C-alpha positions in Angstrom: 158.8 57.9 -73.1 159.5 59.4 -69.6 161.6 57.2 -67.4 159.9 55.9 -64.2 161.4 57.3 -61.0 161.2 55.8 -57.5 162.2 57.0 -54.1 161.2 54.4 -51.5 164.1 51.8 -51.7 166.9 54.3 -51.4 165.0 57.2 -49.7 166.1 59.4 -52.6 164.9 59.7 -56.2 166.3 57.2 -58.7 165.3 55.9 -62.1 163.5 52.6 -61.6 166.0 50.8 -63.8 168.9 52.2 -61.7 167.4 51.4 -58.3 169.6 49.1 -56.2 166.6 47.6 -54.3 163.8 45.8 -56.0 160.9 48.2 -56.2 157.4 47.3 -57.6 155.6 50.3 -59.0 151.8 50.5 -59.7 151.3 53.5 -62.0 148.4 55.8 -62.3 147.4 54.2 -65.6 147.3 50.8 -63.9 145.2 52.2 -61.0 142.7 53.6 -63.5 142.6 50.3 -65.5 141.8 48.2 -62.4 139.1 50.5 -61.2 140.3 50.3 -57.6 138.8 53.0 -55.4 140.9 52.3 -52.3 144.3 50.8 -51.5 142.9 47.5 -50.3 141.0 46.9 -53.5 144.1 47.8 -55.6 146.3 45.3 -53.8 143.7 42.5 -53.6 145.4 40.6 -56.5 148.9 42.0 -56.5 151.6 39.3 -56.5 153.2 38.5 -53.2 150.5 40.4 -51.3 147.9 38.9 -49.0 145.0 40.8 -47.5 143.6 40.2 -44.0 139.9 41.0 -43.4 138.7 41.6 -39.9 136.8 44.0 -37.7 139.9 46.1 -37.7 139.6 46.7 -41.4 141.7 45.5 -44.3 145.3 44.7 -43.4 148.2 43.6 -45.7 150.8 40.9 -45.5 154.1 41.0 -47.3 156.3 37.9 -47.7 154.0 36.1 -45.2 154.4 38.8 -42.5 151.4 40.3 -40.7 150.2 43.9 -41.0 152.1 45.0 -38.0 155.3 44.3 -39.9 154.4 46.4 -42.9 155.0 50.2 -42.9 152.5 52.4 -44.8 153.8 55.7 -46.0 152.2 58.7 -47.8 154.8 60.7 -49.7 157.5 59.0 -47.5 155.8 59.9 -44.2 154.6 57.4 -41.7 150.9 57.2 -41.3 149.2 56.8 -37.9 146.0 55.2 -36.8 146.7 51.5 -36.2 143.8 49.6 -34.7 145.0 46.3 -33.2 148.3 46.8 -34.9 146.6 47.1 -38.3 146.4 50.0 -40.7 143.1 49.8 -42.5 143.9 50.0 -46.2 140.3 50.9 -47.1 140.9 54.3 -45.5 143.1 55.3 -48.3 141.4 56.6 -51.5 143.1 56.4 -54.9 141.8 59.8 -55.8 145.1 61.7 -55.8 147.6 58.9 -55.9 150.1 59.2 -58.8 151.8 55.9 -58.1 152.4 53.3 -55.4 155.9 51.9 -54.6 156.3 48.5 -52.8 159.6 47.5 -51.3 159.6 44.0 -49.7 161.9 42.6 -47.1 165.4 43.8 -46.0 165.5 46.7 -48.5 163.2 48.5 -46.1 165.5 48.3 -43.1 166.4 52.0 -43.3 162.8 52.9 -42.3 163.1 51.6 -38.8 160.3 50.1 -36.8 157.4 48.2 -38.5 159.2 47.8 -41.8 160.4 44.2 -41.3 158.0 42.9 -44.0 158.4 45.9 -46.3 157.1 49.3 -47.1 154.1 50.5 -49.2 154.5 54.2 -50.2 151.7 56.2 -51.8 153.0 59.0 -53.9 150.5 61.8 -54.5 150.1 63.8 -57.7 151.8 67.1 -58.6 150.1 69.7 -60.7 151.1 69.4 -64.4 149.1 72.1 -66.1 147.9 75.6 -65.6 144.4 74.4 -64.8 143.3 70.8 -63.9 140.1 69.3 -62.7 138.4 66.0 -62.3 135.0 64.8 -61.2 134.0 61.2 -60.8 130.8 59.5 -59.8 129.9 55.8 -59.5 127.1 53.7 -58.2 126.9 50.0 -57.5 125.5 47.1 -55.5 125.1 47.4 -51.7 124.1 51.0 -52.4 127.8 51.7 -53.0 128.0 55.4 -54.0 131.3 57.1 -54.6 131.8 60.8 -55.5 135.2 62.4 -55.7 137.0 65.2 -57.4 139.9 67.7 -57.4 140.9 71.0 -58.9 144.4 72.4 -59.4 146.2 75.4 -60.8 149.7 76.7 -61.5 150.5 80.4 -61.2 154.1 81.6 -61.3 155.9 80.0 -58.4 152.7 78.5 -56.9 150.9 75.2 -57.3 147.6 74.7 -55.5 145.6 71.5 -55.4 142.2 70.9 -53.6 140.4 67.6 -53.5 137.6 65.7 -51.7 135.4 62.7 -51.8 132.4 60.9 -50.3 131.7 57.2 -50.4 129.1 55.0 -48.7 128.0 51.3 -48.8 125.7 49.0 -46.8 126.9 46.3 -44.5 127.0 42.7 -45.8 126.2 39.4 -44.2 127.8 36.1 -45.5 126.0 33.9 -42.9 122.3 34.7 -42.6 121.8 32.1 -39.9 122.4 34.7 -37.2 122.0 38.5 -36.8 125.7 39.3 -37.0 127.0 41.1 -40.1 130.3 40.0 -41.8 131.4 43.4 -42.8 130.3 46.9 -41.8 128.4 49.5 -43.6 130.2 52.8 -43.8 130.2 56.5 -44.9 133.5 58.1 -45.7 134.4 61.7 -46.1 137.8 63.0 -47.0 139.4 66.3 -48.1 142.8 67.7 -48.6 144.8 70.7 -49.9 148.4 71.1 -51.0 150.3 74.2 -51.8 153.8 74.2 -53.5 155.9 77.3 -53.5 159.0 77.3 -55.8 160.6 80.8 -55.6 163.8 79.5 -57.2 164.7 76.5 -59.4 166.5 75.0 -56.5 163.9 75.5 -53.8 160.5 73.8 -53.4 158.4 74.2 -50.3 155.2 72.1 -49.9 152.5 72.4 -47.3 149.6 69.9 -47.0 146.6 69.4 -44.8 144.1 66.6 -44.9 141.0 65.3 -43.0 139.3 62.0 -43.2 136.2 60.6 -41.4 134.8 57.1 -41.6 131.6 56.1 -39.9 130.8 52.4 -39.6 127.8 50.3 -38.4 127.7 46.6 -37.8 126.0 43.9 -35.7 128.1 41.6 -33.5 127.3 38.6 -31.4 129.4 38.0 -28.2 130.6 34.5 -27.1 127.8 34.5 -24.6 125.2 35.0 -27.3 124.4 38.7 -26.6 123.7 40.9 -29.7 125.4 44.3 -30.0 124.8 47.1 -32.5 128.3 48.5 -33.2 128.9 52.1 -34.2 132.4 53.4 -35.0 133.9 56.6 -36.1 137.5 57.1 -37.2 138.9 60.6 -37.8 142.3 61.5 -39.0 143.8 65.0 -39.4 147.3 65.5 -41.0 149.3 68.6 -41.5 152.8 68.7 -43.0 155.5 71.0 -44.3 158.4 70.0 -46.5 161.3 71.9 -48.0 163.5 70.5 -50.8 166.7 72.4 -51.5 169.1 71.6 -54.4 171.9 74.3 -54.2 174.1 72.3 -56.6 173.5 69.5 -59.0 175.2 67.1 -56.6 173.6 68.3 -53.3 170.1 67.6 -52.2 168.6 68.6 -48.8 165.2 67.6 -47.5 163.7 69.1 -44.4 160.2 68.1 -43.3 157.8 68.1 -40.3 154.4 66.6 -39.8 151.6 66.3 -37.2 148.9 63.7 -37.3 145.9 63.1 -35.0 143.8 60.0 -35.1 140.7 59.5 -33.1 138.8 56.2 -32.9 135.4 56.0 -31.2 133.5 52.8 -30.7 130.0 52.3 -29.2 128.7 48.8 -28.5 125.0 48.9 -27.7 123.6 45.6 -26.3 120.2 44.9 -27.6 117.5 44.5 -24.9 119.9 45.3 -22.0 122.5 47.8 -20.8 124.7 45.6 -18.7 127.5 45.4 -21.3 127.0 48.6 -23.2 130.4 50.1 -23.8 131.8 53.3 -25.3 135.6 53.9 -25.8 137.6 56.7 -27.4 141.2 56.3 -28.4 143.2 59.4 -29.4 146.6 59.0 -31.0 148.9 62.0 -31.7 152.0 61.7 -33.8 154.7 64.3 -34.5 157.6 63.8 -36.9 160.6 65.9 -38.0 163.4 64.8 -40.4 166.4 66.1 -42.1 168.1 64.3 -45.0 171.2 65.2 -47.0 172.1 63.5 -50.3 175.6 64.3 -51.6 177.2 63.1 -54.8 180.9 62.5 -54.5 182.6 60.9 -57.5 181.1 57.4 -57.9 179.4 57.7 -54.5 176.0 59.0 -53.5 176.1 59.6 -49.7 172.9 59.9 -47.7 172.7 61.0 -44.1 169.6 61.7 -42.0 168.2 62.6 -38.6 164.6 61.8 -37.5 162.5 62.5 -34.5 159.2 60.9 -33.7 156.9 61.6 -30.8 153.8 59.6 -30.2 151.0 59.9 -27.5 148.0 57.6 -27.0 145.1 58.3 -24.7 142.8 55.3 -24.1 140.6 54.0 -21.3 142.0 50.5 -22.2 145.5 51.4 -21.2 146.3 50.6 -17.6 147.9 54.1 -17.3 145.1 55.8 -19.4 147.9 57.7 -21.2 151.2 56.6 -22.8 153.9 58.4 -24.8 157.3 57.9 -26.1 159.9 59.6 -28.3 162.2 58.0 -30.8 165.4 59.5 -32.2 167.1 58.1 -35.3 170.2 58.6 -37.4 170.8 56.9 -40.7 173.6 56.8 -43.2 174.1 55.0 -46.5 176.5 55.0 -49.4 175.4 54.1 -52.9 178.6 53.3 -54.8 178.9 52.8 -58.6 181.6 50.2 -58.2 181.7 49.3 -61.9 180.1 51.6 -64.4 182.5 52.1 -67.4 181.6 49.5 -70.1 181.1 45.9 -69.4 179.2 44.7 -66.3 177.8 47.3 -64.0 177.8 47.0 -60.2 176.3 49.2 -57.5 176.8 48.5 -53.8 174.7 50.2 -51.1 175.6 49.6 -47.5 173.7 51.5 -44.8 172.7 51.6 -41.2 170.0 53.2 -39.1 170.1 53.5 -35.3 167.0 54.2 -33.3 167.0 55.3 -29.6 163.6 55.0 -28.0 162.6 56.3 -24.6 160.7 53.0 -24.0 163.2 50.3 -24.9 166.5 51.9 -25.6 168.5 51.5 -28.8 168.0 49.3 -31.9 170.2 49.1 -35.0 169.0 48.3 -38.5 172.0 47.6 -40.8 171.4 46.9 -44.5 173.5 45.9 -47.5 172.2 45.9 -51.0 173.8 45.4 -54.4 172.7 45.5 -58.1 174.6 43.8 -60.8 174.0 44.1 -64.6 176.2 41.4 -66.1 174.6 42.1 -69.5 172.0 44.4 -70.9 169.5 41.6 -70.6 170.0 40.7 -67.0 169.7 42.5 -63.7 170.6 40.8 -60.3 169.6 42.5 -57.0 170.5 41.1 -53.6 169.9 42.5 -50.1 170.4 41.7 -46.5 169.1 43.6 -43.5 168.2 43.5 -39.9 165.0 45.1 -38.7 162.9 45.5 -35.6 159.3 46.2 -34.5 158.8 48.3 -31.4 156.1 47.0 -29.0 152.9 49.0 -29.4 151.2 50.9 -26.6 148.5 48.2 -26.5 151.1 45.4 -26.0 152.8 47.5 -23.3 149.9 48.9 -21.3 146.7 47.2 -22.3 144.2 46.4 -19.5 141.1 44.7 -21.0 138.9 43.1 -18.4 136.3 40.8 -19.8 135.6 38.8 -16.7 132.1 38.1 -17.8 133.4 35.5 -20.2 136.3 34.5 -18.1 139.5 36.3 -19.1 141.6 39.4 -18.6 144.2 40.7 -21.1 147.1 42.7 -19.6 150.0 44.5 -21.2 153.7 44.1 -20.3 155.8 47.3 -19.9 159.0 45.2 -19.9 158.6 44.1 -23.5 161.5 44.4 -25.9 161.4 45.0 -29.7 160.9 42.1 -32.0 163.9 41.6 -34.3 164.5 40.1 -37.7 167.2 39.1 -40.1 166.2 39.0 -43.8 167.8 38.1 -47.2 166.4 38.6 -50.7 167.7 37.7 -54.2 166.0 38.9 -57.3 166.7 38.5 -61.0 165.2 40.3 -64.0 165.5 38.9 -67.5 164.6 41.0 -70.5 164.3 38.7 -73.6 165.1 40.1 -77.0 161.4 40.8 -77.6 160.0 44.2 -76.9 157.4 44.2 -74.1 158.6 40.9 -72.5 160.0 40.7 -68.9 160.6 37.7 -66.6 161.4 38.2 -62.9 162.1 35.8 -60.0 163.1 36.3 -56.4 163.7 34.2 -53.3 163.5 35.5 -49.7 163.8 34.5 -46.1 163.1 36.4 -42.9 163.9 35.0 -39.4 162.0 36.6 -36.5 163.1 36.5 -32.9 161.8 37.8 -29.6 158.3 37.8 -31.0 155.6 39.3 -28.9 152.7 36.9 -28.2 150.0 36.4 -25.5 150.7 33.6 -23.0 148.5 31.5 -20.7 147.9 27.9 -20.0 144.6 28.2 -18.2 141.1 27.5 -19.3 138.7 30.6 -19.1 135.9 30.5 -16.6 133.7 33.3 -15.1 134.5 32.4 -11.5 138.3 32.7 -11.8 139.2 34.8 -14.9 142.2 33.7 -16.8 145.0 36.3 -17.1 146.5 36.6 -20.6 149.8 38.6 -20.7 152.1 39.7 -23.6 155.7 38.4 -23.6 158.7 38.1 -25.9 158.7 34.3 -26.1 158.2 33.2 -29.7 160.3 32.9 -32.9 159.3 32.2 -36.5 160.5 32.3 -40.1 159.0 33.0 -43.5 160.6 32.1 -46.8 159.5 31.7 -50.3 159.7 32.3 -54.0 158.0 34.8 -56.4 158.1 34.4 -60.2 156.4 36.7 -62.7 156.3 37.4 -66.4 154.9 40.0 -68.7 154.3 39.4 -72.4 153.1 41.8 -75.1 150.6 40.0 -77.2 150.0 42.8 -79.5 150.2 46.6 -79.5 148.4 47.7 -76.4 147.7 44.2 -75.2 149.7 42.7 -72.3 149.4 39.5 -70.3 150.9 39.2 -66.8 151.3 35.9 -64.9 152.8 35.4 -61.5 153.3 32.6 -58.9 154.1 32.9 -55.2 155.3 30.0 -53.0 155.4 30.7 -49.2 156.7 28.5 -46.4 156.3 29.7 -42.8 157.0 28.2 -39.4 156.3 29.0 -35.8 159.4 27.6 -34.1 157.7 27.4 -30.7 154.5 25.7 -31.7 156.1 23.8 -34.5 153.5 24.5 -37.1 152.9 26.8 -40.1 151.8 30.4 -39.4 148.0 30.7 -39.4 146.0 31.9 -42.5 148.9 31.9 -44.9 148.5 30.1 -48.3 151.5 28.2 -49.5 150.6 28.9 -53.2 149.1 31.8 -55.0 148.8 32.4 -58.8 148.0 35.8 -60.3 147.1 36.6 -63.9 145.9 39.7 -65.7 145.1 40.7 -69.2 145.1 44.4 -70.3 144.0 45.7 -73.7 144.1 49.3 -74.8 142.8 50.6 -78.1 143.5 54.4 -78.0 142.1 55.0 -81.5 138.6 54.2 -80.3 139.1 55.0 -76.6 138.5 51.5 -75.4 140.3 49.9 -72.5 139.6 46.6 -70.7 141.3 44.7 -67.9 140.6 41.3 -66.4 142.4 40.3 -63.2 142.3 36.9 -61.5 144.1 35.0 -58.7 144.0 31.6 -57.1 144.8 31.4 -53.5 145.6 27.9 -52.1 144.4 26.2 -48.9 145.2 28.0 -45.6 145.6 26.5 -42.1 143.7 27.8 -39.1 144.0 26.6 -35.5 140.8 26.2 -33.5 140.0 24.6 -30.2 136.6 23.3 -31.4 136.0 20.9 -28.4 137.2 23.3 -25.7 139.8 20.8 -24.4 142.6 23.3 -24.4 144.2 21.8 -27.5 144.0 23.5 -30.9 143.2 21.4 -34.0 144.3 22.3 -37.5 141.5 23.2 -39.9 142.5 23.6 -43.6 140.3 26.1 -45.4 140.0 25.3 -49.1 141.4 27.7 -51.7 139.5 30.2 -53.7 139.5 32.0 -57.0 139.1 35.7 -57.3 138.0 37.5 -60.5 137.4 41.1 -61.4 137.1 43.0 -64.6 136.7 46.6 -65.9 135.8 48.1 -69.2 136.1 51.8 -69.9 135.4 54.0 -72.9 136.9 57.4 -73.4 134.9 58.9 -76.2 136.0 62.4 -75.6 139.3 63.7 -74.2 137.4 64.9 -71.2 134.8 62.2 -70.7 135.1 58.6 -69.7 132.5 56.0 -68.7 133.3 52.6 -67.1 131.7 49.4 -65.8 133.5 47.4 -63.1 132.8 44.0 -61.6 134.6 42.7 -58.5 134.7 39.4 -56.7 132.7 38.0 -59.6 133.0 34.4 -58.4 131.8 35.5 -54.9 134.8 34.2 -53.0 134.5 34.5 -49.2 132.8 33.3 -46.1 131.8 34.7 -42.7 134.5 33.0 -40.7 137.8 32.7 -42.6 137.4 35.2 -45.5 134.8 37.9 -44.6 135.4 40.0 -47.6 132.7 41.9 -49.5 130.6 39.8 -51.8 130.2 40.0 -55.6 129.4 43.5 -56.8 129.1 45.6 -60.0 129.3 49.3 -60.4 129.2 51.8 -63.2 130.3 55.4 -63.4 131.4 58.5 -65.2 134.6 60.6 -65.0 135.0 64.2 -66.4 138.4 65.8 -66.7 139.7 69.2 -67.6 
């Protein structure tokens, strides 16, 4: 059996069992077994993960922290295209993903801004054979059609991989009492190419390009009762070049550069009138360059790196119409095998990253992590780190005039970064039974200098209220995660997990909105290779969640507790030839969701076929 390797927690490749920081890995086999077609669907029932559904798309929370505190990476590179501080997970197809690594809390401090809650890193596939190919087609409810495929080849020092996909689905409405839809219909096109050149055993150069387009349609109703047909188009283009050099067994150098362009177009067409028709186009450009050196010296693995990020946003909703900044960063860490000769094993990994931004100055992100194996049956991991989140262009320069309903939202160019201090302790126990594992972790994150919108006035059309961003809030999240895996028989596994979450807004003296204090996850996987049959059932229970609503318009928010829900999905697949697989997948089988507090897609079923070469 090949040992699983990970890269996210330490920023350099390690065997999973040797990683100092707790890293959760979702393998390609697990992705196929769940039937998930995009990142949001895959993480829907993952332990310690909450999804947030809104007009911005599907966002993710880690350890109770909102999407703006979670950094999304593809092959270690920061992705662009946040809408309202949210990266839409449904944009990311699982077509060419080899595995997904999730690092929660302080272990992610060395990634700089936006990684307070953690990091989700999508690792794409490498070519394994001289010739490879895959075609997959599926169809389901809501006219959900999905077609995807890739082809790849190896020739001498070259690897070439080409892929593409198309998916569409109709909009859905969870409240038929009005014309508004709960979720958009969409059409999604994507394509990419990767070329790897390995002229020597110690040199690998990789170039990639990719394009994605997502068209959406929905119906909205404004607070004044006007009906709008909403059309949106999001386009993303990425190009990157990376060189990996290993001149000696103990020296590893990585040099990479990347450019990304994200364009978001939105048309709101008022039915029966033109007074409030609106078209906006936001264009974001991101450039990155990085150099990293890993050097093995005795019992130490030293890592040093330099990074440059430049970002430009053009938008009519910015008071300046145009904003840009540059960020320079340096990082260093030392992974020290403190005890490794017989008996208990101890690894210690101190590190620090310093960012200097042209907007707000300098911010430091120190981190300390350790891993102790007191016996072969136990592994203890602990980490502490400080992080930050830089204010977005929207929070700095937004000018959104909605005087027709009585308010104006204005950015604040004097904002400072939000900061955090986090601790995490995790324990793994491997009982003397093959296929059994029990894990538990506790965590706490304290957030200060939080950016929030401030006003004490009541909106009215005659004197619009001004809402302005400011660094005035603080909060904490803390909790416990417990999980276990048991092998019931050869090829049959049962997983069970529980998450407890406690959050607090220290200014408003209440729990953070929309977080459930309790969540239970369970899954059963059965594989019978002799007959090519595989089945998986995944389920989760999410407890009640608080929301704060001023229902009587008296300026005071009341607490509304939304009842918990149960989510259930299942897939059965049959591989009756090495090259042919058919599957049937059902999701949200208990139809959890509502138009206001959980506007997720309703119950659905799909079936499909996959051909491989």
